[in-house]
C-alpha positions as CSV (number, residue, x, y, z in Angstrom):
1,X,0.0,0.0,0.0
2,X,2.8,2.4,0.8
3,X,4.4,1.9,-2.6
4,X,1.1,2.7,-4.3
5,X,0.7,5.9,-2.3
6,X,4.2,6.9,-3.2
7,X,3.7,6.3,-6.9
8,X,0.5,8.3,-7.0
9,X,1.7,11.2,-4.8
10,X,0.4,14.4,-6.2
11,X,-2.1,12.8,-8.5
12,X,-5.3,14.8,-8.8
13,X,-7.6,12.2,-10.4
14,X,-7.0,8.4,-10.2
15,X,-8.8,5.5,-11.8
16,X,-9.0,2.4,-9.6
17,X,-10.0,-0.2,-12.2
18,X,-10.3,-3.0,-9.6
19,X,-12.1,-1.4,-6.8
20,X,-12.9,-4.5,-4.7
21,X,-13.5,-3.6,-1.1
22,X,-12.2,-0.1,-1.6
23,X,-8.9,-0.5,0.3
24,X,-6.7,1.3,-2.2
25,X,-9.3,3.9,-2.9
26,X,-9.7,4.6,0.8
27,X,-5.9,4.9,1.3
28,X,-5.6,7.4,-1.6
29,X,-8.5,9.5,-0.5
30,X,-7.4,9.5,3.1
31,X,-3.8,10.4,2.3
32,X,-4.5,13.4,0.1
33,X,-7.6,15.6,0.4
34,X,-7.0,16.9,-3.2
35,X,-7.3,13.5,-4.9
36,X,-10.4,12.3,-6.6
37,X,-11.0,8.6,-7.3
38,X,-13.1,6.9,-9.9
39,X,-13.6,3.2,-9.1
40,X,-14.6,0.4,-11.4
41,X,-15.6,-3.2,-10.6
42,X,-17.5,-5.8,-12.5
43,X,-18.8,-7.3,-9.3
44,X,-22.0,-5.6,-8.0
45,X,-21.3,-6.8,-4.4
46,X,-17.9,-5.1,-4.5
47,X,-19.5,-1.9,-5.7
48,X,-22.0,-2.0,-2.8
49,X,-19.3,-2.7,-0.2
50,X,-16.9,-0.1,-1.4
51,X,-19.6,2.5,-1.9
52,X,-20.8,2.1,1.7
53,X,-17.2,2.3,2.9
54,X,-16.4,5.4,0.9
55,X,-19.8,7.2,1.2
56,X,-18.3,10.2,3.0
57,X,-15.9,10.8,0.1
58,X,-18.7,10.3,-2.4
59,X,-20.8,13.0,-0.6
60,X,-17.8,15.3,-0.9
61,X,-17.6,14.8,-4.6
62,X,-14.3,13.0,-4.4
63,X,-15.4,9.4,-5.2
64,X,-17.7,7.8,-7.7
65,X,-18.1,4.1,-8.5
66,X,-19.3,2.3,-11.7
67,X,-20.2,-1.4,-12.1
68,X,-17.9,-2.0,-15.0
69,X,-15.2,-4.4,-16.3
70,X,-12.1,-2.4,-16.5
71,X,-11.5,-3.9,-20.0
72,X,-14.5,-2.0,-21.3
73,X,-13.5,1.5,-20.2
74,X,-13.7,3.0,-23.6
75,X,-16.8,1.2,-24.8
76,X,-19.4,3.6,-23.3
77,X,-19.7,7.4,-23.1
78,X,-19.6,8.0,-19.4
79,X,-18.4,11.5,-18.8
80,X,-16.3,10.4,-15.8
81,X,-14.5,7.7,-17.8
82,X,-13.6,9.2,-21.1
83,X,-12.4,12.6,-22.3
84,X,-10.8,14.3,-19.3
85,X,-8.1,11.7,-18.5
86,X,-6.5,10.5,-15.3
87,X,-3.2,11.3,-13.4
88,X,-3.1,7.7,-12.3
89,X,-4.5,4.3,-13.2
90,X,-4.4,1.4,-10.8
91,X,-5.1,-2.3,-11.4
92,X,-4.9,-4.8,-8.5
93,X,-5.6,-8.0,-10.4
94,X,-6.9,-11.4,-9.4
95,X,-9.6,-12.3,-7.0
96,X,-10.5,-10.2,-3.9
97,X,-10.5,-11.5,-0.3
98,X,-14.3,-10.9,-0.1
99,X,-14.8,-13.1,-3.1
100,X,-12.7,-15.9,-1.7
101,X,-14.3,-15.7,1.7
102,X,-17.9,-15.9,0.3
103,X,-18.6,-19.7,0.1
104,X,-21.4,-19.3,-2.4
105,X,-19.1,-17.5,-4.9
106,X,-17.2,-20.7,-5.3
107,X,-13.7,-19.3,-5.6
108,X,-12.3,-21.7,-3.0
109,X,-11.5,-25.4,-2.9
110,X,-12.9,-25.7,0.6
111,X,-15.3,-28.7,0.8
112,X,-18.7,-28.3,-0.6
113,X,-18.2,-25.0,-2.4
114,X,-20.1,-24.7,-5.6
115,X,-18.1,-24.5,-8.8
116,X,-19.2,-20.9,-9.5
117,X,-16.2,-18.5,-9.8
118,X,-17.9,-15.7,-11.9
119,X,-16.5,-12.3,-11.0
120,X,-19.6,-10.6,-12.2
121,X,-22.9,-10.9,-14.1
122,X,-21.1,-10.1,-17.4
123,X,-19.6,-13.6,-17.3
124,X,-21.9,-16.1,-19.1
125,X,-20.6,-19.5,-18.0
126,X,-19.7,-20.5,-14.4
127,X,-16.9,-23.0,-13.6
128,X,-19.3,-26.0,-13.5
129,X,-20.6,-25.1,-16.9
130,X,-17.2,-24.8,-18.4
131,X,-16.0,-28.1,-17.0
132,X,-19.1,-29.8,-18.3
133,X,-18.8,-28.5,-21.9
134,X,-15.3,-27.6,-22.8
135,X,-13.3,-30.0,-25.1
136,X,-10.5,-32.1,-23.6
137,X,-7.8,-30.4,-25.7
138,X,-8.9,-26.9,-24.7
139,X,-9.1,-28.0,-21.0
140,X,-5.6,-29.4,-21.3
141,X,-4.3,-26.2,-22.8
142,X,-5.9,-24.1,-20.0
143,X,-4.3,-26.2,-17.2
144,X,-0.9,-26.2,-19.0
145,X,-0.9,-22.4,-19.7
146,X,-2.5,-21.0,-16.6
147,X,-1.5,-23.5,-14.0
148,X,1.9,-24.7,-15.4
149,X,0.6,-28.2,-14.9
150,X,2.9,-30.8,-16.6
151,X,0.1,-33.5,-16.2
152,X,-2.5,-31.3,-17.8
153,X,-3.5,-34.0,-20.4
154,X,-4.0,-36.6,-17.7
155,X,-6.1,-34.2,-15.7
156,X,-8.3,-33.1,-18.6
157,X,-8.9,-36.8,-19.6
158,X,-9.9,-37.6,-16.0
159,X,-12.4,-34.8,-15.8
160,X,-13.9,-35.8,-19.2
161,X,-14.2,-39.4,-18.0
162,X,-15.9,-38.4,-14.7
163,X,-18.3,-35.9,-16.2
164,X,-19.8,-38.7,-18.3
165,X,-21.2,-40.2,-15.1
166,X,-22.0,-37.2,-13.0
167,X,-21.6,-33.4,-13.3
168,X,-18.7,-31.5,-11.8
169,X,-20.8,-29.5,-9.4
170,X,-18.8,-28.7,-6.3
171,X,-15.2,-28.2,-5.2
172,X,-15.1,-31.8,-4.0
173,X,-15.7,-33.0,-7.6
174,X,-12.8,-31.1,-9.0
175,X,-10.5,-31.9,-6.1
176,X,-11.3,-35.6,-6.5
177,X,-10.3,-35.4,-10.2
178,X,-7.1,-33.6,-9.4
179,X,-6.1,-36.2,-6.8
180,X,-6.9,-39.0,-9.2
181,X,-4.8,-37.5,-12.0
182,X,-1.9,-36.1,-10.0
183,X,-1.7,-38.7,-7.3
184,X,-2.3,-38.9,-3.5
185,X,0.5,-36.5,-2.8
186,X,-1.3,-33.6,-4.5
187,X,-2.4,-31.0,-2.0
188,X,-3.6,-27.4,-1.5
189,X,-0.9,-25.9,-3.7
190,X,-2.0,-28.0,-6.6
191,X,-5.7,-27.3,-5.9
192,X,-5.0,-23.5,-5.8
193,X,-3.1,-23.5,-9.1
194,X,-5.7,-25.5,-11.0
195,X,-8.8,-23.8,-9.5
196,X,-7.1,-20.5,-10.4
197,X,-6.7,-21.7,-14.0
198,X,-10.4,-22.4,-14.3
199,X,-11.2,-19.0,-12.8
200,X,-8.9,-17.2,-15.2
201,X,-10.5,-18.9,-18.2
202,X,-14.2,-18.4,-17.4
203,X,-13.6,-14.7,-16.5
204,X,-11.4,-14.1,-19.5
205,X,-8.8,-12.4,-17.2
206,X,-5.8,-12.7,-19.5
207,X,-7.8,-11.6,-22.6
208,X,-9.4,-8.7,-20.7
209,X,-6.0,-7.5,-19.5
210,X,-4.6,-7.7,-23.0
211,X,-7.4,-5.5,-24.3
212,X,-7.4,-3.1,-21.4
213,X,-3.7,-2.1,-21.2
214,X,-3.6,0.1,-24.4
215,X,-7.1,1.5,-23.6
216,X,-6.1,2.5,-20.1
217,X,-2.8,4.0,-21.3
218,X,-4.8,6.3,-23.6
219,X,-6.8,7.4,-20.5
220,X,-3.6,8.8,-18.9
221,X,-2.8,12.5,-18.9
222,X,0.7,13.6,-19.7
223,X,3.1,12.5,-16.9
224,X,0.4,10.2,-15.5
225,X,1.3,7.0,-13.7
226,X,0.1,3.5,-14.5
227,X,0.4,0.9,-11.7
228,X,-0.4,-2.8,-12.0
229,X,-0.3,-5.4,-9.3
230,X,-0.3,-9.0,-10.7
231,X,-0.5,-12.3,-8.9
232,X,-0.2,-14.6,-11.9
233,X,2.9,-15.0,-14.1
234,X,0.8,-14.7,-17.3
235,X,-0.6,-11.4,-16.2
236,X,2.8,-10.1,-15.1
237,X,4.4,-11.1,-18.4
238,X,1.7,-9.1,-20.3
239,X,2.2,-6.0,-18.1
240,X,6.0,-6.3,-18.3
241,X,5.9,-6.6,-22.1
242,X,3.5,-3.7,-22.6
243,X,5.4,-1.3,-20.3
244,X,8.7,-2.2,-22.0
245,X,7.3,-1.7,-25.5
246,X,5.7,1.7,-24.6
247,X,9.1,2.7,-23.2
248,X,11.0,1.9,-26.4
249,X,11.8,4.6,-29.0
250,X,11.6,2.1,-31.9
251,X,9.4,-1.0,-32.1
252,X,10.2,-1.9,-35.8
253,X,11.4,-5.4,-36.6
254,X,15.2,-5.8,-35.9
255,X,16.3,-6.1,-39.5
256,X,14.1,-3.4,-41.0
257,X,16.4,-0.9,-42.6
258,X,14.3,2.2,-42.0
259,X,12.2,3.1,-39.0
260,X,8.5,3.3,-39.8
261,X,7.0,3.1,-36.3
262,X,6.3,6.0,-33.9
263,X,10.1,6.7,-33.5
264,X,9.8,7.8,-29.9
265,X,8.9,6.3,-26.5
266,X,5.4,6.8,-25.2
267,X,6.8,7.1,-21.6
268,X,9.2,5.5,-19.2
269,X,9.5,2.6,-16.8
270,X,9.3,3.5,-13.1
271,X,10.2,-0.1,-12.1
272,X,13.0,-1.9,-13.9
273,X,12.1,-5.0,-11.9
274,X,8.8,-5.9,-10.3
275,X,8.4,-4.8,-6.7
276,X,7.5,-7.7,-4.4
277,X,5.9,-7.6,-0.9
278,X,8.0,-7.3,2.2
279,X,7.9,-9.9,4.9
280,X,5.8,-7.6,7.1
281,X,3.3,-7.1,4.2
282,X,3.0,-10.8,3.7
283,X,2.4,-11.3,7.4
284,X,-0.4,-8.8,7.3
285,X,-1.8,-10.1,4.0
286,X,-0.6,-13.6,2.9
287,X,-2.1,-13.0,-0.5
288,X,0.6,-10.5,-1.1
289,X,3.2,-13.2,-1.3
290,X,2.8,-13.6,-5.0
291,X,2.2,-10.0,-5.8
292,X,4.4,-8.3,-8.5
293,X,4.0,-4.5,-8.8
294,X,5.1,-2.7,-11.9
295,X,4.8,1.0,-12.7
296,X,5.1,3.1,-15.8
297,X,4.9,6.9,-16.5
298,X,3.3,8.5,-19.5
299,X,5.3,11.0,-21.5
300,X,5.1,14.6,-20.5
301,X,3.9,15.7,-24.0
302,X,1.6,13.8,-26.4
């Protein structure tokens, strides 16, 4: 949290694209009476919780929230979201503590949890539906790409075999398939990785981030700061690649004799390497253990 406040010091208008419970927004608004925060979240429960928490700031005209997927920021004409720009943009990716703790939301592998995992009403299919209908090859690719699972083919085959007899309806069903495919030594670490892979797929988290990065960059005012906190290696690679490309003067192919691209950097990296959580931060919030923070600053002139 301290690093986020430092990077946004002096910002007048900040977009929090992953509002969640409003923790980052509250810290920004509390730290600087001149800052104004626009919050987005695709989860209506998150909007309700954060709006109640930040009601005093909303009444002062310093906070407003929209139920919106951050990947769709430039798809509508809301005056607060397009046209005037932001001094800072923040994305704190992944699932929120509130979503994990809500048994009925199905983000956990605790016994008896429904295979739900939808982050908002904009998601058509839940985890149970995806596991019931997706092809074996596509399932294998998802487990391999998003969970780094070397036995992805075996697991996909096991799920397909089991779903012929009964639907994959609860966390117990998916955990049972994982144990059958990976062996009796599989445990919480394996369950967490593979449940996360299913969640990433059904919520289109990687695709949404890929679409959102350039759209959110265009929302930044000159000298504005873009901060992303990622918890998955695939998300972190996307952010790292985008920030590096925007910071390069030339993005033409290496052997092209004459530069035909923009010929100038769009901004500069503020973090050469990702910033990770301190031991104290991990103690206070175990979820921060896998967090990677990267920051980039827009050019001073268009």
